[in-house]
C-alpha positions in Angstrom: -14.0 -100.6 -54.5 -16.4 -103.5 -53.6 -16.9 -105.7 -56.3 -20.0 -105.9 -58.6 -20.7 -109.4 -57.6 -21.8 -107.8 -54.4 -24.8 -106.8 -56.2 -25.2 -109.6 -58.3 -28.4 -110.4 -56.8 -29.8 -107.0 -57.0 -29.4 -106.8 -60.5 -31.5 -110.2 -61.1 -34.1 -108.7 -58.6 -34.3 -105.7 -61.4 -36.1 -108.4 -63.6 -39.4 -108.3 -61.4 -41.9 -106.2 -63.2 -42.9 -103.9 -60.4 -39.0 -102.9 -59.9 -37.9 -102.8 -63.7 -40.6 -100.2 -64.3 -39.4 -98.0 -61.5 -36.2 -98.2 -62.7 -36.8 -97.3 -66.2 -38.1 -93.6 -64.5 -34.8 -93.5 -62.8 -32.5 -94.1 -66.2 -34.6 -91.6 -68.0 -33.6 -89.3 -65.4 -29.7 -89.9 -66.0 -30.0 -90.4 -69.5 -33.0 -88.9 -71.3 -31.7 -85.8 -71.7 -28.1 -86.3 -73.1 -29.8 -89.2 -75.2 -32.3 -86.6 -76.5 -29.9 -83.5 -77.0 -27.6 -86.0 -79.1 -30.2 -87.9 -80.9 -28.8 -91.8 -80.1 -30.0 -94.6 -77.6 -27.9 -96.2 -75.2 -26.2 -98.7 -77.4 -24.7 -95.5 -79.3 -23.6 -94.1 -76.2 -22.0 -97.3 -75.3 -19.9 -97.3 -79.1 -18.7 -93.8 -78.2 -17.8 -93.9 -74.3 -16.4 -97.7 -74.4 -17.9 -100.4 -72.7 -16.1 -99.7 -69.4 -17.4 -96.2 -69.1 -21.0 -96.6 -70.2 -21.4 -99.5 -67.2 -20.0 -96.8 -64.9 -22.6 -94.3 -65.6 -25.4 -97.0 -65.4 -23.5 -98.1 -62.7 -24.5 -94.4 -61.0 -28.2 -94.4 -62.1 -28.2 -98.1 -60.6 -26.6 -96.8 -57.1 -29.2 -93.7 -57.1 -32.3 -96.5 -57.5 -31.1 -98.2 -54.7 -31.3 -95.0 -52.3 -34.9 -94.4 -53.6 -38.7 -94.8 -52.1 -41.4 -95.7 -54.5 -45.1 -95.3 -54.0 -46.6 -98.6 -52.7 -45.4 -101.2 -50.3 -42.4 -102.2 -50.0 -40.9 -98.7 -51.8 -37.1 -99.5 -51.7 -35.9 -102.4 -53.7 -33.3 -103.1 -51.1 -35.7 -103.2 -48.7 -37.5 -105.5 -50.4 -34.7 -107.8 -51.5 -32.8 -108.2 -48.1 -36.4 -109.3 -46.9 -36.9 -111.6 -49.5 -33.4 -112.6 -50.3 -31.3 -111.6 -47.6 -30.5 -114.9 -46.2 -28.3 -115.8 -49.5 -26.1 -113.2 -49.2 -22.8 -112.6 -46.9 -22.1 -110.1 -44.3 -19.9 -108.0 -46.3 -22.7 -107.7 -49.4 -25.6 -107.3 -47.5 -23.7 -104.4 -45.4 -22.7 -102.9 -48.6 -26.4 -102.9 -49.9 -27.5 -101.3 -46.4 -25.1 -98.6 -47.0 -26.1 -97.8 -51.0 -30.2 -97.7 -49.3 -28.8 -94.6 -47.4 -25.9 -93.2 -49.4 -26.0 -90.1 -51.3 -24.2 -89.2 -54.3 -21.3 -86.0 -53.9 -18.6 -84.4 -55.6 -15.4 -85.0 -53.7 -11.8 -83.8 -54.1 -8.8 -86.3 -53.7 -5.9 -85.9 -51.8 -3.2 -88.1 -49.9 -3.2 -91.1 -52.5 -1.4 -94.2 -51.7 -2.2 -96.6 -54.8 -3.8 -99.9 -54.2 -4.8 -98.8 -50.4 -6.6 -95.5 -49.5 -7.4 -91.8 -50.2 -8.4 -88.6 -48.5 -11.8 -87.6 -49.7 -13.1 -83.9 -49.1 -16.8 -83.0 -49.9 -16.9 -79.9 -51.9 -21.0 -79.9 -51.5 -21.3 -80.4 -47.9 -18.0 -79.4 -46.6 -16.4 -80.9 -43.7 -12.6 -82.3 -43.0 -11.5 -84.7 -45.5 -12.4 -88.5 -44.6 -10.2 -91.2 -44.9 -11.4 -94.1 -47.6 -9.7 -97.3 -48.2 -9.9 -97.8 -51.8 -7.7 -100.4 -54.1 -8.8 -99.8 -58.1 -9.5 -96.2 -58.7 -6.1 -95.4 -56.0 -4.6 -96.4 -58.8 -5.0 -94.1 -61.2 -6.4 -91.1 -59.4 -4.0 -87.9 -59.1 -3.5 -85.5 -55.9 -6.5 -83.1 -55.9 -8.4 -85.2 -59.0 -12.3 -84.2 -58.4 -14.5 -87.4 -58.7 -18.4 -87.7 -58.2 -18.9 -90.7 -56.2 -20.8 -92.3 -53.1 -18.9 -92.9 -49.6 -20.4 -95.4 -48.0 -19.4 -97.4 -44.4 -19.4 -100.8 -44.8 -18.1 -103.0 -41.9 -16.2 -100.4 -40.5 -14.5 -98.7 -43.2 -15.5 -95.9 -45.7 -15.1 -97.4 -49.1 -16.1 -95.7 -52.6 -19.3 -97.3 -54.7 -19.0 -98.6 -57.9 -20.4 -95.4 -59.9 -17.2 -92.9 -59.8 -16.7 -90.5 -62.1 -13.6 -88.1 -63.0 -15.1 -84.5 -63.0 -12.7 -82.1 -65.0 -13.4 -78.2 -64.0 -15.7 -77.6 -66.8 -17.8 -80.5 -65.5 -17.7 -79.2 -61.5 -18.9 -75.7 -62.8 -21.7 -77.3 -65.0 -22.9 -79.3 -61.8 -22.3 -75.9 -59.5 -24.6 -74.2 -62.1 -27.4 -76.8 -61.8 -27.1 -77.0 -58.2 -27.1 -73.3 -57.7 -30.1 -72.8 -60.1 -32.3 -76.1 -58.4 -31.9 -75.2 -54.9 -29.9 -71.6 -54.8 -31.2 -68.1 -55.4 -30.9 -66.9 -59.2 -27.9 -65.7 -60.1 -26.1 -66.6 -56.6 -22.3 -67.3 -56.6 -21.8 -69.6 -53.9 -23.5 -73.4 -53.5 -26.9 -73.2 -51.0 -26.0 -75.5 -48.1 -27.8 -79.1 -49.4 -29.4 -81.5 -46.8 -28.9 -85.0 -47.8 -32.7 -85.3 -48.9 -32.2 -82.6 -51.5 -28.7 -83.5 -52.8 -30.1 -87.0 -52.8 -32.9 -85.8 -55.4 -30.2 -84.3 -57.3 -28.1 -87.5 -58.3 -29.1 -87.1 -62.1 -27.2 -84.0 -61.9 -23.9 -86.0 -61.8 -24.6 -87.9 -64.4 -25.8 -85.6 -66.6 -22.8 -83.2 -66.4 -20.2 -85.9 -66.6 -22.1 -87.0 -70.0 -22.4 -83.4 -71.7 -18.7 -82.3 -70.5 -17.4 -85.5 -71.8 -19.3 -85.6 -75.1 -18.9 -82.1 -76.0 -14.7 -83.0 -75.2 -15.1 -85.7 -77.6 -17.0 -84.5 -80.5 -14.9 -81.2 -80.2 -11.4 -82.9 -80.3 -11.9 -86.6 -81.5 -9.2 -89.2 -80.6 -6.0 -89.5 -83.0 -4.9 -92.5 -83.3 -2.2 -94.3 -85.5 -2.7 -97.0 -87.9 -2.2 -100.0 -84.9 -5.0 -97.9 -83.0 -2.8 -96.3 -80.6 -3.7 -93.0 -79.2 -1.3 -90.5 -80.4 1.3 -89.3 -77.9 4.4 -88.1 -79.4 7.9 -89.6 -77.6 11.3 -88.6 -78.2 13.6 -91.5 -76.3 17.1 -89.8 -75.9 20.1 -92.4 -75.5 23.0 -91.0 -74.3 25.8 -92.8 -75.9 29.0 -94.4 -74.0 32.2 -92.1 -74.2 34.3 -92.4 -77.2 31.6 -94.7 -79.0 32.1 -93.9 -83.1 29.0 -93.4 -84.9 29.9 -96.3 -87.6 29.8 -98.9 -84.3 26.1 -97.3 -83.5 25.1 -97.6 -87.3 26.3 -101.3 -87.2 24.3 -102.3 -84.5 21.4 -100.3 -85.5 21.2 -102.1 -89.1 20.7 -105.1 -86.9 17.2 -104.3 -86.2 14.5 -105.9 -88.7 12.9 -103.0 -90.3 14.9 -100.3 -89.5 16.3 -98.5 -92.8 19.4 -96.2 -92.8 19.1 -93.2 -94.9 22.5 -91.4 -94.4 25.1 -92.1 -91.9 23.1 -90.5 -89.2 19.4 -91.2 -89.9 17.7 -94.4 -90.1 13.8 -95.2 -90.9 12.0 -97.5 -88.6 9.4 -99.3 -90.9 6.7 -101.7 -90.7 7.2 -105.3 -91.4 4.2 -107.3 -91.1 5.0 -111.3 -90.4 4.1 -113.5 -93.4 0.9 -115.1 -93.1 -0.4 -112.6 -90.4 -2.8 -109.7 -91.2 -2.1 -106.3 -89.8 -4.0 -105.4 -86.8 -7.2 -103.4 -87.5 -7.1 -99.8 -86.0 -9.9 -98.4 -84.1 -12.6 -96.6 -85.5 -11.2 -93.1 -85.2 -9.0 -90.5 -87.3 -5.6 -91.7 -87.8 -2.3 -90.3 -88.3 0.6 -92.4 -90.0 3.1 -91.9 -92.6 4.4 -94.1 -95.2 7.9 -95.0 -96.8 8.2 -94.6 -100.4 7.8 -98.6 -100.7 4.1 -97.9 -99.1 5.2 -99.4 -95.7 4.2 -97.9 -92.4 6.8 -95.6 -90.7 6.7 -96.7 -87.0 9.3 -93.8 -86.3 12.6 -93.0 -86.9 16.2 -92.6 -85.2 18.9 -89.9 -85.5 22.3 -89.4 -84.3 22.7 -85.8 -82.8 26.2 -85.3 -80.9 26.6 -87.5 -78.1 22.8 -88.9 -78.2 20.7 -91.5 -80.4 17.4 -90.0 -80.9 14.2 -92.6 -81.1 11.2 -90.4 -82.4 7.4 -92.4 -82.4 3.9 -91.0 -82.4 2.8 -93.5 -79.4 3.7 -94.9 -76.1 3.2 -98.5 -77.6 5.8 -97.5 -80.2 8.0 -95.9 -78.3 8.1 -99.2 -75.8 8.9 -101.7 -78.6 11.4 -99.3 -80.5 13.5 -98.5 -77.1 13.5 -102.2 -76.3 14.9 -102.6 -80.0 17.5 -99.8 -79.6 18.6 -101.1 -76.1 18.9 -104.8 -77.0 21.0 -103.7 -80.2 23.3 -100.9 -79.0 23.9 -102.9 -75.4 26.8 -101.5 -73.4 27.2 -98.5 -76.1 24.1 -96.8 -74.7 23.1 -95.9 -71.2 19.3 -95.4 -69.9 17.1 -93.4 -72.1 15.6 -89.9 -71.0 11.9 -89.7 -72.6 10.0 -86.5 -73.9 6.2 -86.9 -74.2 4.3 -84.3 -76.0 0.3 -84.5 -77.1 -1.5 -83.6 -80.6 -2.3 -80.2 -78.3 1.5 -79.2 -77.4 2.7 -79.9 -81.0 0.2 -77.8 -82.1 1.0 -75.1 -79.8 4.6 -75.2 -80.5 3.9 -75.1 -84.4 2.2 -72.0 -83.5 4.7 -70.2 -81.6 2.8 -70.6 -78.5 4.5 -72.6 -76.2 7.2 -71.7 -74.0 10.7 -73.4 -73.8 12.1 -75.1 -70.9 15.5 -76.3 -70.5 16.7 -79.2 -72.9 16.6 -82.9 -71.5 19.0 -83.9 -73.6 21.1 -84.8 -70.8 21.3 -87.6 -67.7 18.0 -87.6 -66.1 18.7 -86.8 -62.4 20.8 -83.5 -64.4 17.8 -82.5 -66.6 15.1 -82.9 -63.5 16.9 -80.5 -61.8 17.5 -78.1 -64.6 13.5 -78.3 -65.1 12.9 -78.0 -61.2 15.0 -74.8 -61.5 13.3 -73.2 -64.6 9.9 -74.0 -63.0 11.1 -72.5 -59.6 12.0 -69.0 -61.5 8.8 -69.3 -63.2 6.7 -69.9 -60.4 8.4 -67.3 -58.4 7.7 -64.7 -61.5 4.1 -65.5 -61.6 3.3 -65.1 -58.0 3.3 -61.2 -59.0 1.5 -61.2 -62.4 -2.0 -61.3 -63.1 -3.9 -64.7 -63.0 -6.9 -64.9 -65.0 -8.4 -67.7 -62.4 -7.5 -65.2 -59.8 -10.0 -62.2 -61.4 -6.6 -60.9 -63.0 -5.2 -60.4 -59.7 -1.5 -61.6 -58.2 -1.2 -64.4 -56.3 0.2 -62.5 -53.9 -2.7 -59.8 -53.8 -5.1 -62.4 -53.7 -4.2 -64.4 -51.1 -4.5 -61.1 -48.8 -8.2 -61.7 -48.6 -10.3 -64.8 -47.3 -12.1 -65.2 -50.5 -8.8 -64.9 -52.4 -7.0 -67.4 -50.1 -9.4 -69.8 -50.9 -9.3 -69.0 -54.8 -5.5 -69.0 -54.8 -5.4 -72.6 -52.9 -8.1 -73.9 -55.9 -5.4 -72.5 -58.5 -2.4 -74.3 -56.8 -4.7 -77.5 -56.9 -5.2 -76.8 -60.5 -1.5 -76.4 -61.2 -0.2 -79.6 -58.9 -3.4 -81.5 -60.1 -2.6 -81.0 -64.4 1.6 -81.5 -63.4 0.7 -85.0 -61.8 -1.1 -85.9 -64.7 1.8 -86.1 -67.0 1.9 -89.6 -69.1 5.7 -90.4 -67.7 5.6 -90.4 -63.5 9.3 -89.9 -64.0 9.1 -87.2 -66.0 10.8 -83.8 -64.5 7.3 -82.0 -64.6 5.9 -84.5 -63.2 8.2 -84.8 -59.8 7.9 -80.9 -59.4 6.8 -80.0 -55.8 4.6 -76.9 -55.4 4.9 -76.9 -51.5 7.3 -74.2 -51.4 4.4 -71.7 -53.2 2.0 -72.9 -50.5 4.2 -71.7 -47.8 5.4 -68.8 -49.8 1.9 -67.4 -50.0 0.6 -68.4 -46.4 -1.6 -71.1 -47.5 -0.3 -74.7 -46.4 -3.4 -74.5 -43.8 -5.6 -74.5 -47.1 -3.4 -77.4 -48.7 -6.0 -80.4 -47.6 
């Protein structure tokens, strides 16, 4: 992704009255409906989304503005800027500006991600084969089959992503497609119409609005829960396999050397917060918080418990899990082997308590054995699923749906969704995250659609 410095001169050029007024019109197209619907201004939006995402969606509007022609002379800000100030820019910056001048926003499906280097992008609106994109920053966060709204532009012999890249959920994707069908297709049409670049260019604000409405709705419906440190609530159970023959009393003796580790009985400890003298507790973020306090009023950071040949450390955030794991490993030394971490979100915890979860093999075993067990379980689960009705497939079984051309595409989308959600496990070495769906594509004869 090109650096923002490449467009610094153009951004300053916006202060000219003729362009400032034009840009305000474009901003209104991209943000007006959302700000009106939620009765807020852009500063409120920035506070809700955070500065990074607010500037990303602002960048989408700015890049759209760069591609537009307005009445009068010179008509386009890039043309005007290059004519007047182009001599100040280096060859790469000028090439990037001119590429944005003719760029079009579209929705892409990501595959073959090489972190820090490249990805393949398939245009879900205009079709065609996936194209190779050189990308350093976004590839460190993108997963297989992610969908992104972006401008892919050619710069000095390479395809690159422009700065305004928005990750699209299935809900945002459907909202976008509904909007495009309504604007350019027939009433109640099920398929996207074939759009010309000119039509897609005119619909650029739909991408921003679809993303904003979806993101804000999800944030309002399910507010982010954090602990009193300001960390996102994600429950971690870190299991330390203990060395053979080690006595519980020896484990207890070493755990008691950890500051804040308070022993409740022979096998259970509370890990309580100890704020160093003279230092205030960090202020938590402005969001609903979850935490427990001890009888003394101190915040409980987690707890540790001896269960058979394992020591379990439980916390409610990744940050606390990392701190606690480091402390326990330092204290136990060679009495414990490499730990295995189980991660659950708030939604998963609630589902388990309501009895809606599906049991998977226990991971209280060495990592390689746990991974094998989980993968074997998933093999059996998905083999059975191939002969069961699936809602995403119109309540047909995957095998039934894969017998028709339209059904094959639906099954491919279903498999991509499963792969994408599995790849997004918080822990990249979690057995769920390392599971391969390749055998299912082969089983259903769909390997040619896995692109």
